[in-house]
N, C-alpha and C positions, 0 to 999 in steps of 0.2 A: 549553742555558742558557750564554749567554758572559758576561753580564754582570749585576749585581744586578738585581731586579726588585722594584716595591713594589704590594703589593695596593690596592684602592680603600679608603678611610678608612671603619673603622666607630665610630659614637661612643657611647662610655662614660663616663658621669660628664662627660658636654659636652664631653670631648676627642676627638680623632679619632687613633683607633689604627689601625696598617697593619702588614702581614706584609711583613717584608723578606728575600728569600733572595737566595744569590749563590752561586757556585763557588768554592770554597777549595782552597789547595793546602798540604801538609804534608809532613814527612818522617815515616816509620816509625823504630822503635827501631834496624833495620838500615840506617837512613838513606836507605832507597827512597823516591822521590817517591809521593806519595799524594794523590789528588784527593777533596775532601769536599764535602759540602753544608753550606751557611753558613744559619742559621735565625734569625732575630731579630725581636723585637717592637719597633716604633717608635711613640713617643706624641708628638704636635703637633708633628711633624716641620715645619711650615710656620710656627709661631708666630713672630711678630716679637719677644715678648716674651722677657726673660731672666731674669724672676724667677719664673715658675711653677715649681712642683713636685707631683709626684704618685705616691705609693706604692702598687704593685701586686704581686700575685702573679699568675701565669699558666702553663697548661700547653700548652706547644707540640707539636703533634701531626701526625704523618704518616700519613694515612690509609690503611688495608689496601684493597685492590680486590678482594682475595681472599676470598671465604667462608670462614669458620673460621680466618681468620688475624687476630691483633691488631694493632691500631694500635700504631705506636710513638710514645711520649711521654717529654717530659724538662719538669722545672718550674723555673721562675725566680723569683725576688723582686728586687724593685729600686725605688729611688727616682729616678724619671724626672723630669730636668730638662733645661734647653737644653744643657748640656756633654754630657751623657749620655743623650739621647733615643731612645737604641735600647739593648736587651740581649739577650741569647740566646747561641746558641752557634755558634763559627766552624767547629766540627767535630761537626755535628748526628748525620750520619749518613756512611759513607763512600760516595763514587759508586759503588763496586761493588757495595754492598747494595742502593743506591736502584735501580738499574737491573737487579738479578737478578730475572727473572721469578719465581723461586721464594719470593721474599722475598713477594711479592704487592704491591708498593707502587706499580710502573708499570704503567698500561694504556694502551694507543694512545699512546705516547710522553708521557703525563700523568701527574703526581703531584699528590694534592690535599693541601693544608696547612689546617691549623684551629690556631686560638688560642683558648683559653678565659678570660678575664681577670676579676679580681676587684680593684677599684680602690678607694681611699679617695678621699674627697674632696679635690679638688685644691687648691691655694694659688696664689694671684697670677693667677688664669686670667679673662679678661673673657670671657664667652660670648655670642656674637651669634648668636640664634636665627633671624633671619631669614636670615642669610647661611649659617649650614649645612643649615637645614631648609626655609626660603621662609616659615615660620609665626612668628607669636609668640604669647605665652601673656596671659592674664588676671591684673590683680593681685589678692590676697587682702586684703579688708578684715577679716580677723580672724577671722571665722565665715562666710565665703562660697564655701568651696572646693567646697561640692556644688552650689553655683549656677554657678561657673565651668566644672564639668565639664559640667553641663546645656547651658550655652550655647555651649561647645565643640562638642557633639553636633550642636544644631539650627544652628548655623553651617555644619557640613560637611553638612548635609542641603540639597543644593543647589537644590531646588525651593521650599525655605520661604524660603531666603536670598533667592531672586529676588523673591519674594512679598512678602516683608517689604520689600523697596528699592521695589517698587511700590505701597505703601500711599500714599495722600495725607496728607501730615503738614506742608505749609506753614503752616497756619493755627493749627497746635496750640500749646499752652502747652509749653514746652520743659521746665518744671519739674516738669509732670505727666503729660505724654504717654508713656505706656510704648512705644507704637509709634517714637515719635521717638527715644528713648533706644534702643531695639535698633537701629535703624536706625545709630545711631551706633556702636554697639558693634560690629557686623558690618562695617561700611566701616574702622572702624580695624584690625579684626582682618585685611581683606584687604590695607591699605595703608600701614599705620604699619611703621616698623622696631623699635618698642619696646613693651614690655608696655603692655595696654589697661586701662585702669581702668573701673569699673562703678557709681561711686558715683552718677552721674545716671540709671542703671537703677533701681537700688534705692530712691532718694529719688522716682522717679516711682511706686514700689510705697506710698510713706509708711513706708520702712524708712530710719531714720535713725541708729539706736542700734544697738550690738551686741547688747542684749538682742531687738530686732526680728528680728534675722539668726537668733539663736539658736531663737525660738518656731516656726519655720517649718523643715519638712522639704523633701527635693528634690521628693518627690511632689507636695506642696501647692503649691509654687512653680511646678510645670509645668503643672498644673489651671490655677491663676489665670491664668499666661502666654498660655497657648493659648485661654483664655477671652476674654481682653483682644485678642489678636490676631483671632480670628473675630469678634468685635463689630466692629472696625476695619475689617475688610476687606469687610464687608457692604456691598451697593452698588457694589462697585468692581469692577474688572477681574479681581482675583484672590478673588473671593468663593468660598468653598467649598474653599480650598486647606486649611485646617487639617484638616476632617473627611474630605477625600480622602485625607491623608497619614495620618492618625493615627487615625480612628475604625473601629472594629470593633462587631460585634454579638454579641450572646448570648441565649441562650432560657432564661430561669428557668422551672421546670416544678414543680408537684407533680401526681404519678400515684396515684391509687388502685389499693390491690393488688386489691381484692376487688370493684370494681364498674368498669365502663368510663368512667371519668371522668377527664378531664386538665385542669388549669388552667396556662395558658402567657402568659408577658410575654416580648415582645421588649424589650431594654434594649441601648443603647449604651455603649461604653467608650473610652477614650484612654488607658487602662494597666490592667495587671493586677496585683494584690497576690499574692504568691506565699508559701506558709510553706515553708521551708527547713530547718526542724528534723527532724532525722533522714532529710532526704532524700539519697540519693547523687547525683542530677543533677536537671536541670531538667526531665525527663520525669516523675520521679517527682512532684516539685511540681504539675505539671499535672494528674496522674491524681489527687493530693490534693484540687485544687481543683475536679474535675469530679465527685469521688465522692459518691455520694448519703446523704442523711441519712433514717432510718427514723424517720415520726411513728407512735407508737402509745402505748398505756396513756392516761396523762393528757395526752400531747401528741397526740392524735390531730386529723386535719385536717378541719375543718367544711367539708364538702361542700354546704353550701346545703340543698336539700330532700332530698339522700342522707344529711343527718345527720354525725356523727362517723365518719370512716373511717381504717383504717390506710393511711398512703400512702408515697411515695418523695418526697423532696424534691431537687432537685439544678440544675446549669446545663449547657449544651450551647453551645458555640460555633457560630455561624452561620457568621461570615466574620470574618478577620482583615485588618489595615489593612497597607498596604505598610511603614509603621514600625510596629513593636510596641514598646511601651513596657513592662518587667516592672519590676514593684517588687518587690524581694526582702526580705521582713520580715525583717531580721537583729535586730532591736530588739522585742521582745515582752514584755510586763509580766509579772513574776514576782509571785506573789501572797505566797509566803514571805518573800521579801526587800522587798516593797513598792517595788520600783524596776525599770527596763528592765533587761533583759539581752541582750547580745548574743551571737548565734550566728556560728560562723564555719564553719559546714559547706561545703565546696568541693565540687566537680564529681567525678564518678568517674574522670574521666581523670587526676586527680592520686595515684591511688592505684597502688601496686605490689606485687609479692610478693616478700617477703624469707624467705630460709631462715634460721633459727638452730639453730646446731648447738652439741652440749656441748663445750666445750674439753678437758674432762679425758677424754672417751671417744674412742680412737682410731677416725677413718672413720665419726664419726658422722654418720648421715644427716640427723638432725635434723628441724624441722618446718618446715612455711612457712606465713606468715600474709600475707593482704593487707591493707595498710596505706597510710594517706595520706601523701604524700611531705613534708607540711608538719607532722607531728605532732613534738613536742619529744622530747628523750631522756626525761623523765619519764613522758610518754604512753606512749612505746614500752614500757620497763619495766614498766610496769603492764599492759599488753595480754600481753606475755610472763609475766609472773607469774601472770596469770588464767589463761593456758594450762599451765603449770606447777603451779598450785596453791600457789603460795609467796608472801613477801613480796617486793614489789619492790626493797625495800632490801637484801635478800639475793640480789641478782643483780648480778654484774658483767659489763660487755659489751667486746667486742673487735672492731676493724675487721678486715677479711680483707685480708692483705699482696697487693699487686699482684703480684709475681712468684713468688709459689706460693700454694696453696690452703691457709693456715694463718694461726692467729690473729696479730696484729700486738701492739703495747703496748696496754694496757687503756685505755678510755675514761673520762675522768673524770665522775663524777655531776653534775658542775656544767656540764656541756656546754651551752651555750645555742643551738647551732644546731639544724638540723632532720635528720629522717631522710634527705632527699634529699642532703644534704652528707655523712652518713657513709656512703654507698654510692655516691657520685658517681663514684669511681675503681674501681670494680667492673666485672667483665666485662659485656658488655653482656645476654647473656644469663642470668646468676646473679648476683643481688644476695644477697650472704651476709654474716652478722655471727655470730661466736662468743659464748657466755657459760659462765659458770659460775656454779654457787650457792655461796654462803657461808653461813659458820656465825655472821659478825658484819655489823653494817650496814655498806653499801659506803662510806658517807661516813666511817665511824669507819676503815675498811681503808686509804684515801687518806691518813691522817695515820698510817698504820703501815707496817713493811717486811715483805714477806713473807720468812720465813727457812726453807728447809728445811735440815733436820739428821737425824742419826742419835741415836736413843736406845738405848742397851745396859744391859741388867741387871747387877746386880752381880755375879752368877755368869758372867757374859759368855756366857750361852748365849742370851738372848733378845735380838733385834736389829730394830728397827723404824724406818721414817720418820717423821718428825713433822714439821708446819709449824706455824709460830709467827709471830705477827704483834704484835711489839712497836713501840713508837714509833720511827718512823724516824728521829729525833732523838735515842734513847737510846743506851745503853751496852750492854756484855755483861752487867753485873749485872742490867739491866732484861729481857735476853733470858732470862737463868735464871731470873728471877723469873716471867716468862711460862711457861715450861717446866714450872715447878713445879705449874701448874694441869691440866697434861695427865698428871701422873706419881703414881701412889699409892707411896707410901713403904710400907716392911715396918715393923714394932712397933719394931724395935732398931736403926733405920736413924739416920744422921746427920742425915737432912735438908738436907744441903748438896749444891749440885750443882757440876761444873767442865766447862768446854770444853776439847776437845782438836781438832788438825788431825791428819786421817788423809791420807797421800799414800803412793799405792803399798803398801796395807796396812804402812804403818808410823806409828806413834804419834809426836806430837810435841806439846809442850806447849803449851797455847792462849792466847789472848791474855789480858791481865788484865781484872780487872772494870771498870775506868774506861775502858777503849777504846770510842771510837765504833764503832756498827753500820755507818756509812758506809764504814770502812776495810776491813771484813771482805767479802771478796769470794769467791765460789765460781766452781770451774771444773771441768771433766772431770777434773782430775788431782787436786783437793784437795776434801774433804768435812770438815763438820764434825760432833764426834760430842758428844753429852752424857751424862754420868754422873753416878750418884752417888757422893761423896767417901767411901771406907770410913773409920770411926770413927778407926783408926789411924794415918790419914794427915792428918788434921785440923791437927795442930800438930807439925810437923816439927823434930826437935831439931838440932843444929849438926852433929851427926855422924852425920845421915840425909840420904837424898836419893832421889829417885824416878828409877827408869832405865826407859827404853823398851826393851818388848820384842816381836819381831817373830817370825813363822814364816818360815822359808826351806825349799827344797826343794833340796840339794845345792851351792846357792851362794847367797849371799846376796843377790843380785839378784831371785833367784825367790821372793819374798815370797806368803804367802797366809794366810787365816784373820783372825781378830779379835786386832789387837796390843792391849797391854795395859801398864800401868806396874805397876812392881814396886818397893816400898820396899827401899833397901839401907842397911845401917848398917855404921859404919866400927868395927872391931874391931881393936884392937892386940893382938899376942902376944907376950908376953914369956917 
């Protein structure tokens, strides 16, 4: 590659996005020339407008061609506009690494680049659907989106569209003819440059108010429309087109269990209503549809001269049409709430296996659950809580870090995305999240600061780590009040606590009570210790002071053990 190259456009948010790559040169720290791969994302590069803008986040990926090797990716976020319509990395990867066969990015002198874009709605963009896609949409009259979706489906049924065009409508009343109105809609969808209106079509149905649209559903609209088209096509060259395309046959049967008697009836259908509640996929919905019902007890079948008989009742499909319309029953009546309830059950293909590992247990193998990619944080928490037999609000979750197999920052319980977003950056073969069980509700925890410190007994013999959860906007005083809830005081204790800083086994006076907790930072060399204030140190006199004491071995730098404070009193000898 000698010059910059652009990929074909991919439309996101109705804007054309392209990958732009080029060879780049730079210098190393030793001032040696180095060649790199420049990798950019370009948006709306051909637009003549200067007022457009679009904010987007994207992941730029160099895909691995070698099995077992991960792809290399880097992320960007940018406000794209006319003067800055591309963004990325001038030195995405060194040319040496790109061409190194061991890295696994090149095969047959070819590399594969990919970009995943999430874009906000753009501003100042005039979208020309006909120009970019060759098609136009339908105008929504306020509650006709279901009708528009169906009309687009029928329009792309080429055999039906041709038959609609051939229907004789020359003498039809333009205000009442459904066939003529549908011809207009199809013709304008095919040849117009702007979105097509449907008011004349709905008017031909006698629907002229918003209430009229809302009183019908897509299944009813389809049946009425096909019925009118079938009637209009009778006696013409396109007669029989509708049943030829959409009509299927089923056999309804009742079969007696104890005698050789079966009742059958052949029925035709233009669509099938399928129950989806609790079904993993469309096959389970079909299994439910053809499942048999047992007629027994008070519900026995009257077999005429054979009397009442136990029987099986069901249906069998004898033929399916070339175009099968399935009506998924997402809305069903709930007698408890006395209203329709929508079910959002999805296909099994949207489910993934996710491993959940305990953050507090080193190398925990965890457990695996099969969950829908579309479930929310709350639904995921409930599923995991049920597995662990705990309260979902007593669980905190962590995403797995990209660069190593360990937990990252905690997820907020208010996260409004889906499980798919949480595991989007996980390695392809392993979808993993970490969790920890809490002693307080996670929504309370998010308003608090986790503070680890050491508690030491008054005799300096007992030392243990405690974890406190004071308000994150609180002070040292709030921290000590929180510590009192975990500490059992002796009968003659002072009941007052203090905080000290321990650095290399040396003790230092800690922060004052009014110091903000945000200023307290722990690291590998500093820890905080909480201890009870001895009664004789509660009120120091002017001639008294606390002196830090540390243990050391041979020299003062080799400290060990538990340091402490020693009260010293100034005494003058005369």
